C-alpha positions as CSV (number, residue, x, y, z in Angstrom):
1,X,-65.7,45.0,-15.9
2,X,-65.4,41.4,-17.1
3,X,-63.5,38.8,-15.0
4,X,-62.8,35.2,-15.5
5,X,-65.5,34.0,-13.1
6,X,-67.6,37.1,-12.4
7,X,-69.0,40.2,-14.0
8,X,-69.4,43.6,-12.2
9,X,-72.2,45.9,-13.5
10,X,-72.5,49.3,-12.0
11,X,-74.6,52.4,-12.7
12,X,-74.0,55.9,-11.3
13,X,-77.4,56.3,-9.6
14,X,-79.6,54.8,-6.8
15,X,-81.8,51.8,-6.9
16,X,-85.1,52.3,-8.8
17,X,-87.6,54.2,-6.7
18,X,-84.9,56.2,-4.9
19,X,-84.5,58.9,-7.6
20,X,-86.5,60.3,-10.4
21,X,-83.5,61.1,-12.6
22,X,-83.9,59.4,-16.1
23,X,-81.5,56.6,-17.0
24,X,-79.4,56.5,-20.1
25,X,-81.9,55.4,-22.7
26,X,-79.4,54.4,-25.3
27,X,-77.5,52.1,-23.0
28,X,-80.9,50.6,-21.9
29,X,-81.9,50.0,-25.5
30,X,-78.6,48.2,-26.3
31,X,-79.0,46.0,-23.2
32,X,-82.6,45.3,-24.1
33,X,-81.7,44.1,-27.6
34,X,-79.0,41.9,-26.0
35,X,-81.7,40.3,-23.8
36,X,-80.1,41.5,-20.6
37,X,-82.8,43.9,-19.5
38,X,-86.5,44.4,-20.0
39,X,-88.6,47.6,-20.4
40,X,-91.2,46.2,-18.1
41,X,-88.8,46.4,-15.1
42,X,-88.6,42.7,-14.6
43,X,-84.9,42.4,-14.9
44,X,-84.3,41.5,-11.3
45,X,-86.7,38.5,-11.7
46,X,-84.8,37.3,-14.7
47,X,-81.4,37.7,-13.0
48,X,-82.5,35.8,-9.9
49,X,-84.3,33.1,-11.8
50,X,-81.4,32.4,-14.2
51,X,-78.8,32.4,-11.4
52,X,-80.8,29.7,-9.5
53,X,-81.6,27.7,-12.6
54,X,-77.9,27.6,-13.5
55,X,-76.9,26.7,-9.9
56,X,-74.9,29.9,-9.5
57,X,-74.6,32.2,-6.5
58,X,-77.3,34.7,-6.1
59,X,-76.7,38.3,-7.4
60,X,-74.6,40.3,-5.1
61,X,-75.5,44.0,-4.4
62,X,-73.3,44.4,-1.3
63,X,-71.2,47.1,-2.9
64,X,-74.2,49.3,-3.8
65,X,-74.1,52.7,-2.1
66,X,-75.8,56.1,-2.4
67,X,-73.9,56.9,-5.6
68,X,-73.7,53.6,-7.5
69,X,-75.9,50.5,-8.0
70,X,-73.2,47.8,-8.1
71,X,-74.2,44.3,-9.2
72,X,-71.8,41.3,-9.2
73,X,-72.8,38.1,-11.0
74,X,-70.7,35.1,-10.2
75,X,-70.2,32.6,-13.0
76,X,-69.1,29.4,-11.3
77,X,-71.6,26.5,-11.2
78,X,-71.9,25.3,-7.6
79,X,-73.8,22.0,-7.9
80,X,-74.2,20.4,-11.3
81,X,-76.6,17.7,-10.0
82,X,-78.8,20.4,-8.5
83,X,-78.7,22.1,-11.9
84,X,-79.8,19.0,-13.7
85,X,-82.6,18.5,-11.2
86,X,-83.9,22.0,-11.8
87,X,-83.8,21.4,-15.5
88,X,-85.9,18.3,-15.1
89,X,-88.4,20.2,-12.9
90,X,-88.5,23.1,-15.3
91,X,-89.3,20.8,-18.3
92,X,-92.1,19.2,-16.4
93,X,-93.7,22.3,-14.6
94,X,-91.9,25.4,-15.8
95,X,-95.1,27.3,-16.6
96,X,-96.3,26.8,-13.0
97,X,-93.2,28.2,-11.2
98,X,-92.5,31.8,-10.3
99,X,-89.2,33.4,-9.4
100,X,-90.2,33.2,-5.7
101,X,-90.6,29.4,-6.1
102,X,-87.1,29.1,-7.4
103,X,-85.8,31.2,-4.6
104,X,-87.5,29.0,-2.0
105,X,-86.0,25.8,-3.6
106,X,-82.6,27.4,-3.7
107,X,-82.8,28.4,0.0
108,X,-83.8,24.9,1.0
109,X,-81.1,23.4,-1.1
110,X,-78.6,25.6,0.8
111,X,-80.2,24.7,4.1
112,X,-81.1,28.3,4.8
113,X,-84.2,29.7,6.4
114,X,-87.2,30.5,4.2
115,X,-88.5,34.1,4.9
116,X,-92.0,34.3,6.3
117,X,-93.3,36.2,3.3
118,X,-92.4,33.2,1.1
119,X,-94.3,30.7,3.2
120,X,-97.3,30.7,0.8
121,X,-95.0,29.4,-1.9
122,X,-93.7,26.6,0.4
123,X,-97.2,25.0,0.5
124,X,-97.4,25.2,-3.3
125,X,-94.1,23.5,-3.8
126,X,-95.0,20.8,-1.3
127,X,-98.1,20.1,-3.3
128,X,-96.0,19.9,-6.4
129,X,-93.7,17.3,-4.8
130,X,-90.6,19.5,-5.0
131,X,-90.0,19.9,-1.3
132,X,-91.2,18.2,1.9
133,X,-92.1,19.5,5.4
134,X,-90.5,17.9,8.4
135,X,-91.7,18.4,12.0
136,X,-94.3,20.9,13.3
137,X,-94.5,24.3,15.0
138,X,-91.2,25.9,15.8
139,X,-89.3,22.8,14.8
140,X,-90.6,22.8,11.3
141,X,-88.0,22.5,8.6
142,X,-87.9,21.7,4.9
143,X,-85.9,19.5,2.6
144,X,-85.9,18.8,-1.1
145,X,-88.1,15.9,-2.1
146,X,-87.1,12.3,-2.3
147,X,-87.0,12.5,-6.1
148,X,-84.1,15.0,-5.9
149,X,-82.0,12.6,-3.8
150,X,-83.1,9.7,-6.1
151,X,-81.9,11.8,-9.0
152,X,-78.5,12.3,-7.3
153,X,-78.4,8.6,-6.2
154,X,-78.0,9.6,-2.6
155,X,-81.2,8.2,-1.0
156,X,-79.2,7.6,2.2
157,X,-78.7,11.3,2.6
158,X,-82.5,11.8,2.1
159,X,-83.2,9.3,4.9
160,X,-80.7,11.1,7.2
161,X,-82.1,14.6,6.5
162,X,-85.7,13.4,6.7
163,X,-84.9,12.5,10.3
164,X,-85.8,9.7,12.7
165,X,-89.0,7.7,12.2
166,X,-91.8,7.4,14.7
167,X,-90.6,4.4,16.6
168,X,-87.0,5.6,16.8
169,X,-88.2,8.9,18.3
170,X,-90.0,6.9,21.0
171,X,-86.9,4.9,21.6
172,X,-84.8,8.1,22.0
173,X,-87.3,9.5,24.6
174,X,-87.3,6.2,26.5
175,X,-83.5,6.0,26.5
176,X,-83.3,9.6,27.9
177,X,-85.8,8.7,30.6
178,X,-83.8,5.6,31.5
179,X,-80.5,7.6,31.7
180,X,-82.2,10.1,34.0
181,X,-84.2,7.7,36.1
182,X,-83.0,9.3,39.4
183,X,-84.1,12.9,38.5
184,X,-86.9,12.6,36.0
185,X,-87.2,14.9,33.0
186,X,-89.3,18.0,32.4
187,X,-90.9,18.5,29.1
188,X,-88.5,21.3,28.2
189,X,-85.6,18.8,28.5
190,X,-87.3,16.2,26.4
191,X,-87.8,18.8,23.7
192,X,-84.1,19.1,23.5
193,X,-83.8,15.4,22.6
194,X,-85.9,15.8,19.5
195,X,-85.8,19.5,18.5
196,X,-87.4,18.8,15.1
197,X,-90.7,17.9,16.8
198,X,-93.2,20.2,18.4
199,X,-94.1,19.9,22.1
200,X,-97.5,18.5,21.2
201,X,-95.9,15.8,19.1
202,X,-93.5,14.9,21.9
203,X,-96.4,14.7,24.4
204,X,-98.2,12.3,22.1
205,X,-95.1,10.0,22.0
206,X,-94.8,10.2,25.8
207,X,-98.5,9.4,26.1
208,X,-98.0,6.3,24.1
209,X,-95.1,5.3,26.3
210,X,-97.3,5.8,29.4
211,X,-100.1,3.7,27.8
212,X,-97.5,1.0,27.2
213,X,-96.4,1.1,30.8
214,X,-93.0,2.3,30.0
215,X,-93.2,5.9,31.3
216,X,-95.1,7.8,34.0
217,X,-95.9,11.5,34.7
218,X,-95.6,13.0,38.2
219,X,-96.4,16.5,39.3
220,X,-98.3,19.2,37.5
221,X,-97.7,22.3,35.4
222,X,-94.1,23.6,35.7
223,X,-93.2,21.0,38.3
224,X,-94.3,18.0,36.1
225,X,-91.6,15.5,35.3
226,X,-91.6,12.3,33.2
227,X,-90.0,9.2,34.7
228,X,-89.2,5.7,33.5
229,X,-91.9,3.4,34.7
């Protein structure tokens, strides 16, 4: 059923793998000749890849049930600059990118969490200079590379998303210790000040402040607290 900004495709059956009933071969042949499906069963890859490359919403299967496979494709382009960036990346390294790579880039662009099973592609994309890793441990997050924001002429946004630099982080910790000079601060509280950093990274910053004579540690284990020196 065609609409102005979306197309609904539905098939009376279940998703592949759920039934052994044969599909309508004539319809499949027509769709194959139109370039909409492939005999090798890679249609989903093509759909996801093209939606991302065209900066359109991901395919919607929310109306699929036990009787129908219902696919909705939305036609509106959400971010023209992101589309141009992907086109440039595709021209430079298209042969090296998989559908999962494009999915990871799309998730990061939408500021959504990357599933664990895609983490191997994250390292690859970092090596290609497409995305960057910020923080460590549980505070790890990912952003698009500086080249993307340079392309969009929004380098200021990149700086903001990249986060605070090393010295600014130390200054934040020092400020929090100063504001709580009467009670001291447990490490858990200091983790709340800079949630993008791991506990080990925060402890390194605190260690530097102690070496500089600006902070001190009193107590041990769970009772340990940091104080302004």
